[in-house]
All heavy atoms as TSV, in Angstrom:
chain	resi	resn	atom	element	x	y	z
A	1	ASP	N	N	105.666	69.918	114.266
A	1	ASP	CA	C	106.517	71.056	114.573
A	1	ASP	C	C	105.908	72.340	114.023
A	1	ASP	O	O	105.265	72.336	112.986
A	1	ASP	CB	C	107.901	70.865	113.966
A	1	ASP	CG	C	108.665	69.718	114.620
A	1	ASP	OD1	O	108.528	69.555	115.843
A	1	ASP	OD2	O	109.367	68.996	113.906
A	2	THR	N	N	106.163	73.428	114.712
A	2	THR	CA	C	105.675	74.730	114.263
A	2	THR	C	C	106.808	75.743	114.270
A	2	THR	O	O	107.815	75.553	114.935
A	2	THR	CB	C	104.545	75.250	115.179
A	2	THR	OG1	O	105.050	75.385	116.513
A	2	THR	CG2	C	103.359	74.308	115.181
A	3	VAL	N	N	106.591	76.819	113.552
A	3	VAL	CA	C	107.537	77.930	113.521
A	3	VAL	C	C	106.815	79.145	114.072
A	3	VAL	O	O	105.762	79.534	113.570
A	3	VAL	CB	C	108.046	78.203	112.090
A	3	VAL	CG1	C	108.986	79.383	112.076
A	3	VAL	CG2	C	108.719	76.965	111.521
A	4	ALA	N	N	107.364	79.718	115.133
A	4	ALA	CA	C	106.723	80.849	115.792
A	4	ALA	C	C	106.791	82.111	114.933
A	4	ALA	O	O	107.735	82.304	114.161
A	4	ALA	CB	C	107.377	81.116	117.139
A	5	VAL	N	N	105.793	82.949	115.094
A	5	VAL	CA	C	105.779	84.242	114.407
A	5	VAL	C	C	106.761	85.159	115.124
A	5	VAL	O	O	106.764	85.262	116.345
A	5	VAL	CB	C	104.357	84.842	114.435
A	5	VAL	CG1	C	104.356	86.236	113.828
A	5	VAL	CG2	C	103.386	83.929	113.724
A	6	GLY	N	N	107.603	85.820	114.359
A	6	GLY	CA	C	108.621	86.687	114.939
A	6	GLY	C	C	108.160	88.130	115.044
A	6	GLY	O	O	107.123	88.531	114.506
A	7	TRP	N	N	108.940	88.927	115.728
A	7	TRP	CA	C	108.600	90.335	115.929
A	7	TRP	C	C	108.647	91.119	114.622
A	7	TRP	O	O	107.924	92.094	114.454
A	7	TRP	CB	C	109.494	90.968	116.988
A	7	TRP	CG	C	110.940	91.030	116.600
A	7	TRP	CD1	C	111.894	90.091	116.820
A	7	TRP	CD2	C	111.585	92.090	115.892
A	7	TRP	NE1	N	113.092	90.484	116.291
A	7	TRP	CE2	C	112.934	91.712	115.724
A	7	TRP	CE3	C	111.166	93.308	115.390
A	7	TRP	CZ2	C	113.851	92.526	115.068
A	7	TRP	CZ3	C	112.093	94.112	114.734
A	7	TRP	CH2	C	113.414	93.717	114.592
A	8	VAL	N	N	109.493	90.692	113.669
A	8	VAL	CA	C	109.584	91.411	112.390
A	8	VAL	C	C	108.246	91.330	111.653
A	8	VAL	O	O	107.768	92.311	111.087
A	8	VAL	CB	C	110.734	90.861	111.515
A	8	VAL	CG1	C	110.765	91.561	110.166
A	8	VAL	CG2	C	112.063	91.009	112.219
A	9	GLY	N	N	107.628	90.166	111.664
A	9	GLY	CA	C	106.331	89.997	111.018
A	9	GLY	C	C	105.246	90.840	111.669
A	9	GLY	O	O	104.370	91.386	110.988
A	10	LYS	N	N	105.316	90.954	112.982
A	10	LYS	CA	C	104.328	91.776	113.691
A	10	LYS	C	C	104.520	93.259	113.379
A	10	LYS	O	O	103.552	93.995	113.179
A	10	LYS	CB	C	104.415	91.519	115.192
A	10	LYS	CG	C	103.966	90.120	115.553
A	10	LYS	CD	C	104.084	89.852	117.027
A	10	LYS	CE	C	103.659	88.413	117.307
A	10	LYS	NZ	N	103.630	88.117	118.721
A	11	TRP	N	N	105.778	93.690	113.300
A	11	TRP	CA	C	106.058	95.080	112.935
A	11	TRP	C	C	105.631	95.357	111.496
A	11	TRP	O	O	105.110	96.420	111.179
A	11	TRP	CB	C	107.543	95.406	113.122
A	11	TRP	CG	C	107.846	95.851	114.510
A	11	TRP	CD1	C	108.443	95.118	115.490
A	11	TRP	CD2	C	107.563	97.126	115.086
A	11	TRP	NE1	N	108.538	95.857	116.632
A	11	TRP	CE2	C	108.010	97.104	116.413
A	11	TRP	CE3	C	106.972	98.289	114.591
A	11	TRP	CZ2	C	107.878	98.195	117.259
A	11	TRP	CZ3	C	106.844	99.371	115.443
A	11	TRP	CH2	C	107.292	99.319	116.751
A	12	LYS	N	N	105.860	94.379	110.625
A	12	LYS	CA	C	105.457	94.532	109.222
A	12	LYS	C	C	103.967	94.750	109.110
A	12	LYS	O	O	103.504	95.649	108.406
A	12	LYS	CB	C	105.865	93.291	108.424
A	12	LYS	CG	C	105.658	93.376	106.924
A	12	LYS	CD	C	104.307	92.991	106.402
A	12	LYS	CE	C	103.832	91.618	106.797
A	12	LYS	NZ	N	102.479	91.328	106.220
A	13	THR	N	N	103.207	93.951	109.830
A	13	THR	CA	C	101.753	94.083	109.786
A	13	THR	C	C	101.309	95.433	110.326
A	13	THR	O	O	100.434	96.086	109.747
A	13	THR	CB	C	101.091	92.946	110.586
A	13	THR	OG1	O	101.508	91.697	110.022
A	13	THR	CG2	C	99.585	93.047	110.532
A	14	THR	N	N	101.909	95.883	111.410
A	14	THR	CA	C	101.566	97.177	112.001
A	14	THR	C	C	101.859	98.321	111.030
A	14	THR	O	O	101.004	99.184	110.788
A	14	THR	CB	C	102.339	97.400	113.319
A	14	THR	OG1	O	102.027	96.325	114.219
A	14	THR	CG2	C	101.987	98.727	113.954
A	15	VAL	N	N	103.057	98.323	110.464
A	15	VAL	CA	C	103.445	99.380	109.521
A	15	VAL	C	C	102.550	99.337	108.285
A	15	VAL	O	O	102.111	100.375	107.774
A	15	VAL	CB	C	104.938	99.254	109.141
A	15	VAL	CG1	C	105.309	100.198	108.011
A	15	VAL	CG2	C	105.824	99.492	110.345
A	16	GLN	N	N	102.246	98.140	107.822
A	16	GLN	CA	C	101.400	97.992	106.639
A	16	GLN	C	C	99.996	98.540	106.876
A	16	GLN	O	O	99.443	99.235	106.020
A	16	GLN	CB	C	101.338	96.509	106.260
A	16	GLN	CG	C	100.612	96.216	104.979
A	16	GLN	CD	C	100.656	94.729	104.674
A	16	GLN	OE1	O	100.677	93.888	105.570
A	16	GLN	NE2	N	100.692	94.409	103.399
A	17	MET	N	N	99.414	98.249	108.027
A	17	MET	CA	C	98.071	98.735	108.329
A	17	MET	C	C	98.040	100.263	108.458
A	17	MET	O	O	97.108	100.919	107.983
A	17	MET	CB	C	97.535	98.094	109.611
A	17	MET	CG	C	97.262	96.615	109.499
A	17	MET	SD	S	96.053	96.237	108.233
A	17	MET	CE	C	97.016	95.247	107.125
A	18	ILE	N	N	99.062	100.829	109.074
A	18	ILE	CA	C	99.143	102.294	109.182
A	18	ILE	C	C	99.287	102.909	107.790
A	18	ILE	O	O	98.609	103.883	107.448
A	18	ILE	CB	C	100.309	102.717	110.097
A	18	ILE	CG1	C	100.021	102.286	111.539
A	18	ILE	CG2	C	100.546	104.227	110.023
A	18	ILE	CD1	C	101.214	102.416	112.474
A	19	ALA	N	N	100.166	102.327	106.967
A	19	ALA	CA	C	100.381	102.838	105.611
A	19	ALA	C	C	99.104	102.787	104.789
A	19	ALA	O	O	98.757	103.760	104.103
A	19	ALA	CB	C	101.482	102.038	104.920
A	20	LEU	N	N	98.388	101.673	104.859
A	20	LEU	CA	C	97.142	101.559	104.099
A	20	LEU	C	C	96.105	102.565	104.580
A	20	LEU	O	O	95.383	103.156	103.771
A	20	LEU	CB	C	96.597	100.133	104.184
A	20	LEU	CG	C	97.409	99.088	103.434
A	20	LEU	CD1	C	96.866	97.693	103.704
A	20	LEU	CD2	C	97.443	99.374	101.955
A	21	GLY	N	N	96.033	102.773	105.883
A	21	GLY	CA	C	95.111	103.773	106.417
A	21	GLY	C	C	95.436	105.172	105.911
A	21	GLY	O	O	94.545	105.918	105.501
A	22	VAL	N	N	96.717	105.505	105.924
A	22	VAL	CA	C	97.153	106.824	105.443
A	22	VAL	C	C	96.862	106.969	103.954
A	22	VAL	O	O	96.333	107.988	103.499
A	22	VAL	CB	C	98.655	107.057	105.736
A	22	VAL	CG1	C	99.171	108.290	105.031
A	22	VAL	CG2	C	98.899	107.160	107.233
A	23	LEU	N	N	97.195	105.952	103.179
A	23	LEU	CA	C	96.995	106.029	101.727
A	23	LEU	C	C	95.516	106.082	101.354
A	23	LEU	O	O	95.138	106.745	100.385
A	23	LEU	CB	C	97.682	104.855	101.028
A	23	LEU	CG	C	99.212	104.913	101.037
A	23	LEU	CD1	C	99.793	103.597	100.550
A	23	LEU	CD2	C	99.733	106.082	100.222
A	24	LEU	N	N	94.671	105.403	102.114
A	24	LEU	CA	C	93.233	105.447	101.838
A	24	LEU	C	C	92.591	106.758	102.289
A	24	LEU	O	O	91.551	107.150	101.772
A	24	LEU	CB	C	92.532	104.260	102.503
A	24	LEU	CG	C	92.785	102.900	101.868
A	24	LEU	CD1	C	92.230	101.794	102.756
A	24	LEU	CD2	C	92.200	102.826	100.477
A	25	ALA	N	N	93.227	107.435	103.244
A	25	ALA	CA	C	92.657	108.662	103.802
A	25	ALA	C	C	93.032	109.913	103.008
A	25	ALA	O	O	92.555	111.000	103.322
A	25	ALA	CB	C	93.112	108.827	105.255
A	26	THR	N	N	93.883	109.785	102.013
A	26	THR	CA	C	94.330	110.964	101.272
A	26	THR	C	C	94.376	110.663	99.775
A	26	THR	O	O	94.156	109.555	99.343
A	26	THR	CB	C	95.721	111.425	101.765
A	26	THR	OG1	O	96.013	112.691	101.204
A	26	THR	CG2	C	96.799	110.443	101.404
A	27	ASP	N	N	94.644	111.685	99.012
A	27	ASP	CA	C	94.866	111.529	97.577
A	27	ASP	C	C	95.996	112.471	97.164
A	27	ASP	O	O	96.534	113.202	97.977
A	27	ASP	CB	C	93.590	111.788	96.772
A	27	ASP	CG	C	93.044	113.193	96.958
A	27	ASP	OD1	O	93.755	114.049	97.505
A	27	ASP	OD2	O	91.902	113.432	96.545
A	28	LEU	N	N	96.349	112.433	95.908
A	28	LEU	CA	C	97.469	113.254	95.439
A	28	LEU	C	C	97.170	114.747	95.479
A	28	LEU	O	O	98.075	115.565	95.366
A	28	LEU	CB	C	97.875	112.827	94.025
A	28	LEU	CG	C	98.493	111.430	93.923
A	28	LEU	CD1	C	98.788	111.088	92.472
A	28	LEU	CD2	C	99.756	111.331	94.758
A	29	LYS	N	N	95.910	115.120	95.636
A	29	LYS	CA	C	95.561	116.537	95.748
A	29	LYS	C	C	95.730	117.045	97.174
A	29	LYS	O	O	95.690	118.244	97.409
A	29	LYS	CB	C	94.117	116.758	95.289
A	29	LYS	CG	C	93.914	116.438	93.825
A	29	LYS	CD	C	92.461	116.584	93.450
A	29	LYS	CE	C	92.240	116.109	92.023
A	29	LYS	NZ	N	90.828	116.078	91.669
A	30	GLY	N	N	95.899	116.118	98.117
A	30	GLY	CA	C	96.085	116.494	99.517
A	30	GLY	C	C	97.503	116.966	99.782
A	30	GLY	O	O	98.312	117.102	98.860
A	31	PRO	N	N	97.821	117.196	101.060
A	31	PRO	CA	C	99.182	117.625	101.407
A	31	PRO	C	C	100.218	116.580	100.967
A	31	PRO	O	O	100.030	115.383	101.156
A	31	PRO	CB	C	99.152	117.720	102.928
A	31	PRO	CG	C	97.708	117.760	103.306
A	31	PRO	CD	C	96.962	117.064	102.233
A	32	TRP	N	N	101.291	117.048	100.377
A	32	TRP	CA	C	102.322	116.155	99.847
A	32	TRP	C	C	102.920	115.274	100.935
A	32	TRP	O	O	103.243	114.122	100.691
A	32	TRP	CB	C	103.424	116.944	99.146
A	32	TRP	CG	C	104.240	117.788	100.082
A	32	TRP	CD1	C	104.001	119.077	100.417
A	32	TRP	CD2	C	105.389	117.386	100.813
A	32	TRP	NE1	N	104.933	119.515	101.332
A	32	TRP	CE2	C	105.802	118.481	101.590
A	32	TRP	CE3	C	106.112	116.202	100.903
A	32	TRP	CZ2	C	106.891	118.429	102.442
A	32	TRP	CZ3	C	107.207	116.153	101.746
A	32	TRP	CH2	C	107.592	117.254	102.499
A	33	TRP	N	N	103.101	115.820	102.129
A	33	TRP	CA	C	103.740	115.058	103.200
A	33	TRP	C	C	102.856	113.911	103.674
A	33	TRP	O	O	103.349	112.908	104.160
A	33	TRP	CB	C	104.105	115.962	104.381
A	33	TRP	CG	C	102.926	116.683	104.976
A	33	TRP	CD1	C	102.459	117.916	104.610
A	33	TRP	CD2	C	102.047	116.206	105.982
A	33	TRP	NE1	N	101.343	118.226	105.337
A	33	TRP	CE2	C	101.069	117.200	106.202
A	33	TRP	CE3	C	101.996	115.037	106.739
A	33	TRP	CZ2	C	100.055	117.053	107.132
A	33	TRP	CZ3	C	100.981	114.900	107.670
A	33	TRP	CH2	C	100.026	115.908	107.859
A	34	TRP	N	N	101.549	114.024	103.515
A	34	TRP	CA	C	100.625	112.983	103.979
A	34	TRP	C	C	100.742	111.740	103.089
A	34	TRP	O	O	100.934	110.633	103.572
A	34	TRP	CB	C	99.217	113.547	103.975
A	34	TRP	CG	C	98.183	112.719	104.665
A	34	TRP	CD1	C	97.047	112.248	104.109
A	34	TRP	CD2	C	98.158	112.282	106.024
A	34	TRP	NE1	N	96.333	111.537	105.025
A	34	TRP	CE2	C	96.982	111.546	106.218
A	34	TRP	CE3	C	99.029	112.438	107.099
A	34	TRP	CZ2	C	96.648	110.959	107.427
A	34	TRP	CZ3	C	98.685	111.857	108.317
A	34	TRP	CH2	C	97.523	111.144	108.466
A	35	TRP	N	N	100.630	111.927	101.762
A	35	TRP	CA	C	100.725	110.752	100.884
A	35	TRP	C	C	102.154	110.255	100.762
A	35	TRP	O	O	102.388	109.076	100.525
A	35	TRP	CB	C	100.071	110.970	99.522
A	35	TRP	CG	C	100.504	112.160	98.734
A	35	TRP	CD1	C	99.891	113.369	98.684
A	35	TRP	CD2	C	101.638	112.257	97.866
A	35	TRP	NE1	N	100.570	114.208	97.841
A	35	TRP	CE2	C	101.650	113.549	97.324
A	35	TRP	CE3	C	102.638	111.367	97.492
A	35	TRP	CZ2	C	102.624	113.984	96.435
A	35	TRP	CZ3	C	103.618	111.799	96.611
A	35	TRP	CH2	C	103.602	113.099	96.093
A	36	THR	N	N	103.145	111.144	100.951
A	36	THR	CA	C	104.536	110.693	100.956
A	36	THR	C	C	104.789	109.783	102.154
A	36	THR	O	O	105.488	108.769	102.036
A	36	THR	CB	C	105.509	111.887	100.989
A	36	THR	OG1	O	105.285	112.688	99.822
A	36	THR	CG2	C	106.950	111.431	101.020
A	37	THR	N	N	104.210	110.115	103.295
A	37	THR	CA	C	104.327	109.268	104.485
A	37	THR	C	C	103.748	107.884	104.207
A	37	THR	O	O	104.363	106.868	104.540
A	37	THR	CB	C	103.611	109.923	105.688
A	37	THR	OG1	O	104.203	111.197	105.944
A	37	THR	CG2	C	103.699	109.049	106.921
A	38	GLY	N	N	102.570	107.832	103.608
A	38	GLY	CA	C	101.960	106.549	103.270
A	38	GLY	C	C	102.813	105.756	102.295
A	38	GLY	O	O	102.981	104.544	102.446
A	39	TYR	N	N	103.363	106.426	101.315
A	39	TYR	CA	C	104.213	105.782	100.314
A	39	TYR	C	C	105.475	105.214	100.951
A	39	TYR	O	O	105.862	104.075	100.678
A	39	TYR	CB	C	104.572	106.796	99.219
A	39	TYR	CG	C	105.434	106.238	98.120
A	39	TYR	CD1	C	104.885	105.447	97.123
A	39	TYR	CD2	C	106.787	106.511	98.076
A	39	TYR	CE1	C	105.680	104.926	96.103
A	39	TYR	CE2	C	107.598	105.998	97.078
A	39	TYR	CZ	C	107.035	105.212	96.094
A	39	TYR	OH	O	107.823	104.700	95.105
A	40	VAL	N	N	106.110	105.991	101.814
A	40	VAL	CA	C	107.323	105.521	102.497
A	40	VAL	C	C	106.987	104.334	103.393
A	40	VAL	O	O	107.699	103.321	103.402
A	40	VAL	CB	C	107.983	106.669	103.299
A	40	VAL	CG1	C	109.058	106.142	104.232
A	40	VAL	CG2	C	108.559	107.716	102.357
A	41	LEU	N	N	105.896	104.436	104.148
A	41	LEU	CA	C	105.529	103.352	105.059
A	41	LEU	C	C	105.200	102.061	104.315
A	41	LEU	O	O	105.545	100.974	104.781
A	41	LEU	CB	C	104.352	103.774	105.946
A	41	LEU	CG	C	104.666	104.785	107.031
A	41	LEU	CD1	C	103.386	105.201	107.751
A	41	LEU	CD2	C	105.681	104.231	108.025
A	42	ILE	N	N	104.533	102.144	103.179
A	42	ILE	CA	C	104.202	100.924	102.440
A	42	ILE	C	C	105.464	100.277	101.883
A	42	ILE	O	O	105.562	99.045	101.795
A	42	ILE	CB	C	103.144	101.179	101.337
A	42	ILE	CG1	C	102.398	99.875	100.992
A	42	ILE	CG2	C	103.742	101.773	100.098
A	42	ILE	CD1	C	101.469	99.390	102.012
A	43	ASN	N	N	106.462	101.083	101.531
A	43	ASN	CA	C	107.738	100.531	101.087
A	43	ASN	C	C	108.515	99.908	102.244
A	43	ASN	O	O	109.149	98.867	102.074
A	43	ASN	CB	C	108.563	101.591	100.364
A	43	ASN	CG	C	108.067	101.822	98.966
A	43	ASN	OD1	O	108.242	100.992	98.098
A	43	ASN	ND2	N	107.399	102.944	98.748
A	44	VAL	N	N	108.459	100.532	103.412
A	44	VAL	CA	C	109.078	99.943	104.610
A	44	VAL	C	C	108.410	98.599	104.913
A	44	VAL	O	O	109.086	97.621	105.241
A	44	VAL	CB	C	108.991	100.901	105.812
A	44	VAL	CG1	C	109.373	100.207	107.107
A	44	VAL	CG2	C	109.870	102.123	105.584
A	45	ALA	N	N	107.091	98.537	104.800
A	45	ALA	CA	C	106.373	97.283	105.031
A	45	ALA	C	C	106.817	96.208	104.034
A	45	ALA	O	O	106.939	95.031	104.402
A	45	ALA	CB	C	104.865	97.507	104.941
A	46	GLY	N	N	107.070	96.595	102.803
A	46	GLY	CA	C	107.561	95.643	101.809
A	46	GLY	C	C	108.927	95.089	102.176
A	46	GLY	O	O	109.178	93.881	102.053
A	47	ILE	N	N	109.816	95.947	102.641
A	47	ILE	CA	C	111.148	95.515	103.071
A	47	ILE	C	C	111.043	94.593	104.280
A	47	ILE	O	O	111.693	93.544	104.337
A	47	ILE	CB	C	112.042	96.735	103.370
A	47	ILE	CG1	C	112.349	97.485	102.066
A	47	ILE	CG2	C	113.329	96.325	104.075
A	47	ILE	CD1	C	112.932	98.862	102.269
A	48	LEU	N	N	110.201	94.972	105.256
A	48	LEU	CA	C	109.998	94.132	106.438
A	48	LEU	C	C	109.378	92.787	106.059
A	48	LEU	O	O	109.662	91.766	106.685
A	48	LEU	CB	C	109.127	94.849	107.467
A	48	LEU	CG	C	109.761	96.033	108.182
A	48	LEU	CD1	C	108.728	96.744	109.056
A	48	LEU	CD2	C	110.949	95.589	109.020
A	49	SER	N	N	108.544	92.778	105.038
A	49	SER	CA	C	107.928	91.542	104.574
A	49	SER	C	C	108.982	90.572	104.025
A	49	SER	O	O	108.954	89.368	104.333
A	49	SER	CB	C	106.891	91.857	103.500
A	49	SER	OG	O	106.266	90.703	103.053
A	50	ILE	N	N	109.908	91.078	103.242
A	50	ILE	CA	C	110.979	90.235	102.701
A	50	ILE	C	C	111.880	89.736	103.823
A	50	ILE	O	O	112.253	88.556	103.856
A	50	ILE	CB	C	111.776	91.002	101.624
A	50	ILE	CG1	C	110.879	91.250	100.416
A	50	ILE	CG2	C	113.044	90.251	101.234
A	50	ILE	CD1	C	111.447	92.216	99.416
A	51	TRP	N	N	112.212	90.619	104.763
A	51	TRP	CA	C	113.044	90.243	105.912
A	51	TRP	C	C	112.344	89.150	106.724
A	51	TRP	O	O	112.949	88.142	107.085
A	51	TRP	CB	C	113.316	91.476	106.754
A	51	TRP	CG	C	114.247	91.282	107.918
A	51	TRP	CD1	C	115.059	90.207	108.180
A	51	TRP	CD2	C	114.471	92.199	108.975
A	51	TRP	NE1	N	115.760	90.409	109.333
A	51	TRP	CE2	C	115.417	91.627	109.853
A	51	TRP	CE3	C	113.960	93.454	109.272
A	51	TRP	CZ2	C	115.856	92.266	111.000
A	51	TRP	CZ3	C	114.401	94.096	110.420
A	51	TRP	CH2	C	115.340	93.510	111.272
A	52	SER	N	N	111.060	89.338	106.987
A	52	SER	CA	C	110.278	88.367	107.749
A	52	SER	C	C	110.225	87.022	107.019
A	52	SER	O	O	110.345	85.957	107.642
A	52	SER	CB	C	108.868	88.909	107.963
A	52	SER	OG	O	108.041	87.962	108.581
A	53	MET	N	N	110.049	87.051	105.707
A	53	MET	CA	C	110.007	85.822	104.923
A	53	MET	C	C	111.327	85.059	105.018
A	53	MET	O	O	111.340	83.838	105.172
A	53	MET	CB	C	109.707	86.137	103.459
A	53	MET	CG	C	109.739	84.927	102.550
A	53	MET	SD	S	109.760	85.342	100.801
A	53	MET	CE	C	111.372	86.101	100.632
A	54	MET	N	N	112.436	85.788	104.955
A	54	MET	CA	C	113.740	85.144	105.034
A	54	MET	C	C	113.948	84.484	106.398
A	54	MET	O	O	114.450	83.358	106.479
A	54	MET	CB	C	114.839	86.148	104.725
A	54	MET	CG	C	114.821	86.619	103.281
A	54	MET	SD	S	116.007	87.910	102.928
A	54	MET	CE	C	117.522	86.992	103.036
A	55	ILE	N	N	113.546	85.167	107.462
A	55	ILE	CA	C	113.664	84.595	108.809
A	55	ILE	C	C	112.783	83.354	108.927
A	55	ILE	O	O	113.209	82.308	109.440
A	55	ILE	CB	C	113.276	85.646	109.876
A	55	ILE	CG1	C	114.323	86.759	109.929
A	55	ILE	CG2	C	113.127	84.990	111.250
A	55	ILE	CD1	C	113.907	87.951	110.770
A	56	TYR	N	N	111.549	83.465	108.464
A	56	TYR	CA	C	110.608	82.357	108.552
A	56	TYR	C	C	111.102	81.141	107.777
A	56	TYR	O	O	111.074	80.016	108.283
A	56	TYR	CB	C	109.240	82.799	108.033
A	56	TYR	CG	C	108.178	81.746	108.160
A	56	TYR	CD1	C	107.527	81.540	109.372
A	56	TYR	CD2	C	107.819	80.950	107.081
A	56	TYR	CE1	C	106.559	80.559	109.506
A	56	TYR	CE2	C	106.855	79.977	107.198
A	56	TYR	CZ	C	106.226	79.784	108.412
A	56	TYR	OH	O	105.273	78.820	108.539
A	57	LEU	N	N	111.565	81.341	106.552
A	57	LEU	CA	C	112.057	80.221	105.751
A	57	LEU	C	C	113.316	79.597	106.342
A	57	LEU	O	O	113.495	78.377	106.285
A	57	LEU	CB	C	112.307	80.662	104.311
A	57	LEU	CG	C	111.057	80.928	103.484
A	57	LEU	CD1	C	111.432	81.462	102.111
A	57	LEU	CD2	C	110.206	79.678	103.357
A	58	THR	N	N	114.178	80.418	106.931
A	58	THR	CA	C	115.381	79.893	107.577
A	58	THR	C	C	115.005	78.979	108.741
A	58	THR	O	O	115.601	77.925	108.927
A	58	THR	CB	C	116.271	81.049	108.081
A	58	THR	OG1	O	116.638	81.864	106.969
A	58	THR	CG2	C	117.513	80.524	108.765
A	59	ARG	N	N	113.995	79.386	109.512
A	59	ARG	CA	C	113.550	78.568	110.649
A	59	ARG	C	C	112.742	77.354	110.201
A	59	ARG	O	O	112.804	76.304	110.826
A	59	ARG	CB	C	112.706	79.413	111.599
A	59	ARG	CG	C	113.498	80.470	112.315
A	59	ARG	CD	C	112.609	81.284	113.209
A	59	ARG	NE	N	113.354	82.360	113.844
A	59	ARG	CZ	C	112.794	83.361	114.486
A	59	ARG	NH1	N	111.480	83.431	114.597
A	59	ARG	NH2	N	113.527	84.296	115.045
A	60	ALA	N	N	111.984	77.501	109.146
A	60	ALA	CA	C	111.104	76.417	108.704
A	60	ALA	C	C	111.808	75.394	107.819
A	60	ALA	O	O	111.323	74.272	107.690
A	60	ALA	CB	C	109.903	77.005	107.963
A	61	TRP	N	N	112.920	75.768	107.198
A	61	TRP	CA	C	113.558	74.871	106.243
A	61	TRP	C	C	113.885	73.492	106.826
A	61	TRP	O	O	113.592	72.479	106.181
A	61	TRP	CB	C	114.802	75.518	105.643
A	61	TRP	CG	C	115.368	74.663	104.565
A	61	TRP	CD1	C	116.527	73.953	104.589
A	61	TRP	CD2	C	114.785	74.397	103.292
A	61	TRP	NE1	N	116.710	73.274	103.413
A	61	TRP	CE2	C	115.631	73.521	102.600
A	61	TRP	CE3	C	113.604	74.816	102.663
A	61	TRP	CZ2	C	115.355	73.066	101.326
A	61	TRP	CZ3	C	113.322	74.348	101.397
A	61	TRP	CH2	C	114.189	73.484	100.748
A	62	PRO	N	N	114.490	73.400	108.031
A	62	PRO	CA	C	114.772	72.056	108.568
A	62	PRO	C	C	113.500	71.218	108.763
A	62	PRO	O	O	113.502	70.020	108.502
A	62	PRO	CB	C	115.439	72.331	109.921
A	62	PRO	CG	C	115.985	73.715	109.811
A	62	PRO	CD	C	115.045	74.444	108.899
A	63	ILE	N	N	112.421	71.855	109.164
A	63	ILE	CA	C	111.149	71.147	109.351
A	63	ILE	C	C	110.620	70.679	108.007
A	63	ILE	O	O	110.179	69.540	107.858
A	63	ILE	CB	C	110.131	72.050	110.077
A	63	ILE	CG1	C	110.648	72.397	111.473
A	63	ILE	CG2	C	108.765	71.388	110.147
A	63	ILE	CD1	C	109.870	73.498	112.162
A	64	LEU	N	N	110.664	71.558	107.011
A	64	LEU	CA	C	110.196	71.184	105.673
A	64	LEU	C	C	111.051	70.083	105.069
A	64	LEU	O	O	110.545	69.150	104.437
A	64	LEU	CB	C	110.195	72.409	104.767
A	64	LEU	CG	C	109.211	73.517	105.110
A	64	LEU	CD1	C	109.504	74.756	104.269
A	64	LEU	CD2	C	107.791	73.049	104.924
A	65	LYS	N	N	112.348	70.178	105.274
A	65	LYS	CA	C	113.282	69.189	104.726
A	65	LYS	C	C	113.019	67.808	105.331
A	65	LYS	O	O	113.012	66.804	104.618
A	65	LYS	CB	C	114.708	69.636	105.003
A	65	LYS	CG	C	115.765	68.851	104.297
A	65	LYS	CD	C	117.131	69.453	104.558
A	65	LYS	CE	C	118.216	68.619	103.964
A	65	LYS	NZ	N	119.547	69.153	104.276
A	66	ASN	N	N	112.789	67.761	106.629
A	66	ASN	CA	C	112.518	66.482	107.303
A	66	ASN	C	C	111.161	65.910	106.917
A	66	ASN	O	O	110.991	64.692	106.902
A	66	ASN	CB	C	112.595	66.647	108.825
A	66	ASN	CG	C	114.025	66.807	109.303
A	66	ASN	OD1	O	114.951	66.364	108.644
A	66	ASN	ND2	N	114.182	67.462	110.433
A	67	SER	N	N	110.211	66.760	106.615
A	67	SER	CA	C	108.877	66.248	106.262
A	67	SER	C	C	108.845	65.650	104.850
A	67	SER	O	O	107.925	64.930	104.508
A	67	SER	CB	C	107.835	67.360	106.383
A	67	SER	OG	O	108.029	68.334	105.379
A	68	MET	N	N	109.856	65.946	104.038
A	68	MET	CA	C	109.904	65.403	102.684
A	68	MET	C	C	110.505	64.004	102.643
A	68	MET	O	O	110.447	63.349	101.603
A	68	MET	CB	C	110.711	66.337	101.777
A	68	MET	CG	C	110.033	67.628	101.474
A	68	MET	SD	S	111.026	68.537	100.283
A	68	MET	CE	C	110.731	70.198	100.808
A	69	LYS	N	N	111.089	63.566	103.729
A	69	LYS	CA	C	111.727	62.236	103.745
A	69	LYS	C	C	110.707	61.148	103.919
A	69	LYS	O	O	109.679	61.233	104.424
A	69	LYS	CB	C	112.752	62.166	104.877
A	69	LYS	CG	C	113.949	63.036	104.589
A	69	LYS	CD	C	114.976	62.907	105.689
A	69	LYS	CE	C	116.172	63.768	105.372
A	69	LYS	NZ	N	117.185	63.681	106.403
């Protein structure tokens, strides 16, 4: 049995990659709105990561439970 990747995980990866690109492209001496955007996006990615994990574990738990028998 497998558990499919959900849209939340795909959005998390997209937001995370954009955030990392923004954060790597600037520093604290740059425009405040640029690094603030990166900071906000990386936090959004963290929230999406937890949400994605909860969905994944909810779907995978019955499979994991049956495999332990």
